[in-house]
N, C-alpha and C positions, 0 to 999 in steps of 0.2 A: 652618694653619688649626686652627680651634678647635672647640668643642663640637658646634654645630648645623650647620656646614658638613660635618663628618664623617659625622654621623647623617643628616641630609636627603638629601645627595647619594648616599650609599652605598644607603640605604634606595629612593630614587627608581631608582638604577641596577638595583637587584635588582628592583625590581616591574617595570621596563622588560624586563629578560632573562626575567623569568617570562612576561610577555605575549607577547614576540616568540617564544621557545622554550618554548612549553607541553609538558607531558608527552604530552598526546594526538597531537602531530606525529609521535611515534613510531609510532603505528598507522596514519597516513596515509601516510607515506613512509618507504621504508626505505634512502634514500641522500641525498646533498647535504649542504650545509654547514649547515643549520638541524637537519637529523637528528643530525649528529655533535654539534653543541652541546647539543643536547635530551640526548641519551645520556650526556654528561659530566655535565650537570645533574642528571640523574636520581638521583645517587647523593647530591646534596645536599638532596633532599626526603624527606620521611617517607614511611610506607607509604600513607598517603592521596594522595601526590603534592603536598604542599604545602610552600613553603619556610617555615622557622622565622625570621620576621623578629625575634623576640627574641635569636636568635643573631646574626643580621644587624647588628643595634643595637649588641649587646655587641662584636662582633668590629671594628665601625667605630670604636670608641673604646678596644679593648684595649691597643694599645700605650702610651697616656697611662695608662689605668688601672693599668698595671703601672709605668711609667718615671717618671711624674710624684711619685706618692709616694716611691719609692725616691729620688729626686733630692732632694725635701725633707726627707727624714730623713737622707740619708746624703751630703749635696753636698760636705762637707769631705774625703771621702774620694777624690775625683776619678775613682771608679770608675762612678758613675751620674752621667747627665745627663739632662735633660729628654727626650732623644731617645738612648738607648742601647739596651740588649739587645733589648727587644721591638719596636723601630723596624728591627731587621735584616732581612734576606732569610734569614738562618738561621732565626729564630724563625718566621716565615712559613712557611718550609718543614718545619720540624718540626711546625709545627700541620697542615699539608696532608699529611705522611706520616702523623701519627697519625690523621688522617680516614681515609684511605686504607686504612691497615692495620687500623685497627679496624671500619671500614665504619659508622661513626657519621655519621648523616644532620646532626645538630647540630653535630658538629665540622667536618663539609665545607661547612656553611653559614658556621661562624664564620671557617674558614681564608680564602676569598676576600675577606671583608669586611674582616679583618686586612690583607691584602695591599692592598687597595683604600686604606685608611689611609697605607699608605707612597707609593701614587701621589699622593694629595691631599696629602701633606706635601712632595711634590717632593724625594724623597730622592736621586734620581739627582744632584742638585746636592751631595749630602753622602756620597760614595762609601765614605770612612772608615766612615761610620755605617751605610750599608746593606749593604756587605760585610765587616763586622766578621766574624771576626777577622782576613781576608786582607790588610788593607791597614793593619794598625796597631791603636792603642787609641784609645778615645775621647777627644776634647780636653775637658779640664776646662771647667766652665762655672760662671760666678760666679751664685751664688744670691741675692746682694744685689741688690736692686731688681727682682726675678724678676717681681712681680705688677704692678709701674708700667710696666714695659717690655711687658708682655702687654697691659696697658689702652692704653698708647699705640699700640702696632700694630694693635689692634683699632679704635681710632678715626682713625687716620692712614693705614693701609696699605690701598689697594685690594684687593691679593691677600689680604688677610685680611678684611675687612669685606664685600665682595662676596659670596665663597662662604658666610660667615656669614648673610647676609641671605638669599640661595637656599636654604640649607640650613634657616633657620627658616621660611620660607615652606613650605617642603616638609614639615618636620617638624609645623608648626601644620596643614597640610592633611590629613596623614594622622592626626594626634592626633583632630580634628575626624570623620574617616570613620569611626575606630576607634570613639569614643564614639558618633556619632550613627546609623551606618550598618550599619557591618560587626559592632559588637558587641564590648564590651571584654572579656567572658567568654571568647569564643572566642580572641582574641589572648592574655589571660593564660595561658590553659590549654594552647593549641595553638600560638600564635605566628603565626595565621594572619591576613592582611590580604586583603580583597575576597572 
């Protein structure tokens, strides 16, 4: 999956989660599944009870933000691939642990979005990457023709272009709502949508 698929689908999932498990449910009920989920999500919200969608968007792309430039710069080393260190479960757990330890809501919003990136990349099909370093090292990846392969997959692989179209649609809708309805200033300052 590429750019818009990650951002759009992750942001839509976060918004849906925000709607289904609102903070005020904790005041209405003290038990049940929705209460428990809302209790966990409470720590990823700021003091006003809002999710920081800026961190969700960054988290949705964080593995690629880290791994792709390292791959392009150091592809000859074989130590970095387009999916290496930041695409691992270890990295996701370190982010989550850092958020839980520091109790920083922005980090706790970043961590699940980062984990969702791993799900959308279907990394269970690449256990050597997902469970690194437990299953060995990363397989070297050839940097030659990287962009042409990317373009070919975007235009010929339904598992790539369908999520991209969905993500672009969601991202476009959210961008429209932020610009015209919810307010760009509030989004930029606080990361709030809706």
